N, C-alpha and C positions, 0 to 999 in steps of 0.2 A: 580391459580392466585398468591398465596403467594410465591410459588416456583419461578415463573417468576420474581417477584419483588426482591427476594433475589438474584437471578442470575444476574439481571440487576444492582442491587446495588453493588454486589461484583465485577462485571466487571468494573463498574464506579470507584470504589475505586482502583482497580488494575491499570486501565488506568491513573487515576490521579497520583498515586504514580510513575508510570513509566514516566509520563510527568514531574513531579518534578525532578526525577532523571536525565532525559535528560538535564534539565536546570542546574543541578549542576555538570554534568560530565565534565571531562577535555576536552577542545576543540581539543587537539591533539590525543585523544584516543576516537574514536566514540564508542558509546554504542552498544553492540551486544546482541540481544535478539533472542532466538530460541524458538521453541515449539515442543511438542510431543503430540500425541494422545494416552494416556495411555490405553484407551479401545481397540484400535487397537493392541497395544503391547501385552496386556493380552490375547486378542482373538487369537493371533498367537503364543504365547509362550507355548510350550508343557507342561511345569510344571503347568501353569495356567489352561490349558485345562483339565488336569488330576484332578486338585483340583476342578474345576467346575463340572466335571462328578461325583466326589464323593459327592459334595454338592447336585447335582441334584438327586442322588440316595437316599440320606437321605430325601430330600424333598418328593420324590415319596413314600417312606415307611411311612413317617409321614402323608402324604395326604391320603394314603390308610387306615391308622388307623383311621383318622378323619372321612373318609367316612363310615367306618364300624361302628364307634360309632354313627354317625349321622343316619344311617339306623336303628340301634337299638333304638335310641331315637324316630325316626319317627314311628316305629312300636309300641312302647309303647304309644305314643300320639294317634295313630289311634285306638288302642285297648281300651284305656281309653274313647275316644270319643264315640265309639260304645257301651260301656258297662256302661257308667256313669249313665244312666237312671235307671239301675237295681241295682246300688251299694248303700250300706249304706253310711252314711256321713263319718263314720270312714274309710271305704274302699276307698272312694273318696279322702279323705285327705292323706291316705297312698300312693295311686297311684300318686297323685299330687306331693308329696314329692319325690317319686322315680323318676318321670319325671324331676323335678327340679334338683335333684341330678345328673342325667345323663347330663343335660344341663350344669351344673357347671363343671362336669368332662371334657366335650368337651372343654369348654372355658379355663379351667386350662391347659389341654393338649396342646392346641394351643399356649397359652401364654408361657408355658414351652419350647416348641419346636421352635416356630417361632416368638414369641413376642420379644419386645425390650430386649436385654441382654439374650435372650434364647439360647438354644443349637445351633441353626443355626448361630447366631451371633458369638458365642464362637468358633464354628468349622470353620467358615469363617475366623475369625482372626487367628486361629491356622494354617490353611492351606495357607492362602494368605499373611500373614505378612512376612514370609521369602522371598516369591517371590517379594512382593512390595519392601522390603529392597534391594534385589538384583537389581531390576529395577532402583530404585533411585540412588543406588551406580553407576551403569553404566551411568545413565543420568548425574550425577555429573562429572564423568570422561570424557564423551564426551564433556560436556560443558567446562571443563577446557582445553581439547585438542583443541577445536574450539575457545578458548578464548572468550566464551560467559559470559556475566555478569548475565544474567537471562535466565531461561528456564521455559516456561509456559506449563501447561497441557491444551490442547485445546480439550475439549470434546464438544458434541453438546449442553449440558446444563450448562456448568460450565467452568470457567477458573481459574486455581490455579497456583501459583508460586511453582515449584518443586525444583528449584535450584536458588540460588542467591549468587553472589560473596560477601563474607563477608566484603570486603572493602567498599561496598555500603550500609551496614547495618546502618541505622540511629536510631535504637532503643534507644541506650544509650544516644545519643545526644538529642533526643526528651525527654527522661526521665530526663536528666540533666536540660533542660530548664523548664520542668514541675515542677521539684522539687524546682528550684530557684524561680519560679513564685509563689509558694505557701508559701514561707517563708517570 
């Protein structure tokens, strides 16, 4: 629900900004806006496919390790459950600590590998950043060749501006007005 709200809000902001830009664009030069679907581009680009295969291989290896660790954890829990009636309090405490330790190892491993900022994120950035940079550079070149002022990325769940003609950048004008109004 939250993601849909964010998508709708970002789309509304982009559409409002584009509407404002249409209002201020010169009458003799109509605004040209194009779009691409970056997911389609990346799905069909051989370098991106190779990078994704590499990422999938890492995920499979990490998943296998987590499954192995989880099996070991479950075996320890099962053994403890069966034997706890015959264990001394000290043995129970030791077994519980061992089980908790295994659970913490599994959580730490998952976080290290696939958690936010983990190895998967780092590897994805390492492998895909050069490809994305190349794609954005080509998008900018095509936009200039086609005399587009803006190029949007039209994915199923998100719309993002990938290229904008710098002559339509209102950032510093807005900052100037904001700075003057606070003085």
